[in-house]
C-alpha positions as CSV (number, residue, x, y, z in Angstrom):
1,M,-78.9,-67.4,20.1
2,T,-79.7,-63.7,20.6
3,A,-80.0,-63.5,24.4
4,V,-77.6,-64.9,27.1
5,P,-79.6,-66.8,29.7
6,A,-79.9,-65.5,33.2
7,T,-78.2,-68.4,35.0
8,L,-74.8,-70.2,34.7
9,A,-76.6,-73.5,34.5
10,A,-78.6,-72.4,31.5
11,C,-75.5,-71.0,29.8
12,L,-73.8,-74.4,30.1
13,Q,-76.7,-76.3,28.5
14,P,-75.4,-78.0,25.3
15,D,-77.3,-75.8,22.8
16,T,-76.4,-72.5,24.6
17,L,-72.8,-73.5,25.2
18,E,-72.4,-74.4,21.5
19,A,-73.9,-71.0,20.5
20,L,-71.6,-69.1,22.8
21,E,-68.6,-71.2,21.6
22,A,-69.4,-70.5,18.0
23,A,-69.8,-66.7,18.7
24,L,-66.8,-66.2,21.0
25,A,-64.2,-68.9,20.4
26,P,-61.8,-69.1,17.5
27,P,-62.7,-71.4,14.5
28,R,-62.2,-75.0,15.5
29,P,-58.9,-75.5,13.6
30,L,-57.3,-72.7,15.6
31,R,-58.5,-73.9,19.0
32,A,-56.2,-75.6,21.5
33,K,-55.7,-79.3,20.8
34,A,-54.9,-80.1,24.5
35,R,-57.6,-81.3,26.9
36,F,-58.2,-79.2,30.0
37,E,-60.9,-78.6,32.6
38,V,-62.4,-75.4,34.0
39,E,-64.3,-75.4,37.2
40,I,-66.9,-72.7,37.7
41,E,-68.8,-72.1,40.9
42,A,-71.8,-69.7,41.1
43,A,-73.1,-69.1,44.6
44,G,-76.7,-70.2,44.8
45,E,-76.4,-72.4,41.7
46,G,-73.6,-74.8,42.5
47,T,-70.4,-75.9,40.9
48,F,-69.9,-77.0,37.2
49,S,-67.0,-78.4,35.3
50,L,-66.3,-77.4,31.7
51,T,-64.1,-79.8,29.7
52,V,-62.5,-78.7,26.5
53,D,-61.1,-81.6,24.5
54,G,-59.7,-81.1,21.0
55,G,-61.4,-77.6,20.9
56,V,-64.8,-78.9,21.7
57,A,-66.4,-77.9,25.0
58,S,-68.8,-79.9,27.2
59,A,-70.2,-79.1,30.7
60,K,-71.7,-81.0,33.6
61,K,-72.7,-80.2,37.2
62,G,-70.0,-81.2,39.7
63,F,-66.4,-80.6,40.5
64,A,-63.6,-80.8,37.9
65,K,-61.0,-83.6,38.7
66,D,-58.0,-81.4,37.9
67,P,-59.0,-77.9,36.9
68,L,-56.4,-75.9,34.9
69,I,-58.5,-72.8,35.8
70,S,-61.3,-72.2,38.3
71,A,-63.7,-69.4,38.6
72,H,-66.0,-68.2,41.4
73,V,-69.0,-65.9,41.0
74,A,-70.4,-64.6,44.4
75,K,-74.1,-64.6,45.1
76,G,-75.8,-61.9,43.0
77,G,-72.9,-61.6,40.6
78,F,-74.2,-63.5,37.6
79,P,-76.3,-60.6,36.2
80,F,-73.0,-58.7,35.7
81,V,-71.4,-61.7,34.0
82,Q,-74.6,-62.0,31.8
83,R,-74.3,-58.4,30.7
84,L,-70.6,-58.8,29.8
85,L,-71.4,-62.0,27.8
86,Q,-74.3,-60.4,26.1
87,A,-72.1,-57.4,25.0
88,A,-69.4,-59.9,23.7
89,L,-72.0,-62.0,21.9
90,D,-73.4,-58.9,20.2
91,G,-69.8,-58.1,19.1
92,F,-69.4,-55.0,21.3
93,P,-71.4,-52.8,18.9
94,L,-70.8,-49.6,20.8
95,A,-67.1,-50.3,21.7
96,P,-64.9,-50.7,18.7
97,R,-61.8,-51.1,20.8
98,L,-63.3,-54.1,22.6
99,A,-64.7,-55.4,19.3
100,K,-61.2,-55.3,17.8
101,G,-59.8,-57.2,20.9
102,L,-62.5,-59.9,20.6
103,A,-61.7,-60.3,16.9
104,A,-58.0,-60.6,17.6
105,G,-58.7,-63.2,20.3
106,R,-60.8,-65.2,17.9
107,A,-58.0,-65.3,15.3
108,P,-54.9,-66.7,17.0
109,R,-52.2,-68.3,14.9
110,P,-52.2,-72.1,14.7
111,G,-50.7,-73.5,18.0
112,D,-50.9,-70.2,19.9
113,L,-53.6,-71.4,22.3
114,D,-51.7,-74.6,23.1
115,V,-48.7,-72.5,23.9
116,A,-50.9,-70.4,26.2
117,L,-52.2,-73.5,28.0
118,A,-48.8,-74.9,28.5
119,A,-47.7,-71.5,30.0
120,L,-50.7,-71.4,32.3
121,A,-50.0,-75.0,33.5
122,R,-46.5,-73.9,34.6
123,L,-48.0,-71.4,37.1
124,K,-48.3,-73.0,40.5
125,D,-50.3,-70.5,42.5
126,A,-52.1,-67.4,41.1
127,C,-55.5,-65.9,41.8
128,V,-57.1,-62.7,40.6
129,R,-60.2,-61.5,42.5
130,F,-62.4,-58.8,41.0
131,D,-64.3,-56.5,43.3
132,V,-66.8,-54.8,41.0
133,K,-68.5,-52.1,42.9
134,G,-72.2,-52.4,42.1
135,G,-71.7,-55.6,40.2
136,G,-70.5,-58.3,42.5
137,S,-67.3,-60.2,43.3
138,F,-65.5,-62.7,41.2
139,A,-62.3,-64.8,41.3
140,L,-60.2,-66.5,38.6
141,A,-57.4,-68.8,39.6
142,R,-54.8,-71.2,38.3
143,G,-56.1,-74.4,40.0
144,P,-58.8,-74.3,42.7
145,V,-59.8,-70.8,43.8
146,D,-60.0,-71.9,47.5
147,E,-56.5,-73.2,47.5
148,A,-54.8,-70.1,46.1
149,T,-52.5,-68.2,48.5
150,S,-51.1,-65.7,46.0
151,V,-54.1,-63.3,45.5
152,L,-54.3,-60.0,43.6
153,T,-57.5,-58.0,44.0
154,V,-58.7,-55.7,41.3
155,V,-61.3,-53.1,42.3
156,V,-63.4,-51.4,39.6
157,D,-66.7,-49.6,39.4
158,A,-69.5,-51.4,37.5
159,K,-70.6,-48.1,36.1
160,A,-67.2,-47.6,34.6
161,V,-67.3,-51.1,33.0
162,E,-70.8,-50.3,31.6
163,G,-69.3,-47.1,30.2
164,A,-66.6,-49.0,28.5
165,L,-69.2,-51.3,26.9
166,A,-71.0,-48.2,25.7
167,G,-67.8,-46.9,24.0
168,A,-66.0,-44.8,26.7
169,P,-62.2,-45.0,26.5
170,L,-60.8,-48.0,28.4
171,S,-58.7,-45.5,30.4
172,T,-61.8,-44.5,32.3
173,L,-61.9,-47.9,34.1
174,K,-59.6,-46.7,36.9
175,L,-58.5,-50.0,38.3
176,E,-57.3,-50.2,41.9
177,L,-54.9,-53.1,42.7
178,K,-54.6,-54.6,46.2
179,G,-52.7,-57.6,47.5
180,D,-50.0,-59.7,45.9
181,R,-48.9,-57.8,42.8
182,G,-46.5,-60.6,42.1
183,V,-49.5,-62.5,40.6
184,L,-49.7,-60.0,37.8
185,T,-45.9,-60.3,37.2
186,S,-46.0,-64.1,37.1
187,V,-49.0,-64.3,34.8
188,L,-47.5,-61.8,32.4
189,A,-44.2,-63.6,32.5
190,A,-45.9,-66.9,31.7
191,L,-48.1,-65.5,29.0
192,G,-45.9,-62.7,27.7
193,P,-44.5,-64.6,24.7
194,V,-48.0,-65.7,23.7
195,I,-49.4,-62.2,24.1
196,E,-46.6,-60.8,22.0
197,R,-47.3,-63.4,19.3
198,M,-50.9,-62.5,19.2
199,R,-50.5,-58.7,19.0
């Protein structure tokens, strides 16, 4: 696959999902063994559930029964997601720092991802909303997005993100944080040991 489709539904079709998985996920022996669900809602397209079981992903339209993670893409936001996915699929050719990060993420030590999942499962209430000026709004939560009460909002300019994809230093992103900063603390506390192991 050379081009990321323009809709979430198309990205989650079996052939496309398999291609994205092969390009972005670690080799199958290094993937998490645990089963978990991700719920993704794209306004205007509907809600989809992604199930990962033994490192193999499958998707269907509808709600997840017990999502470990949920995501929401506001109306008009998927083109920005598409651009990010395309840059990652291409290997971040203009951004060596991001390419190095992707390579590190695709090469965890055996068991690292199961440790990360267990750490995430211990979080009870955490949501990060991304307000991308010129790109849309997005949310990522532990559990259902609409049930989260501890919310951290990250504001960034889409042009700065595009600049980073084109090779500008990541320091040019200039993130603004609003809301519950305890979310960042709790996420880092939960995943800190895993991040340290993967450095």
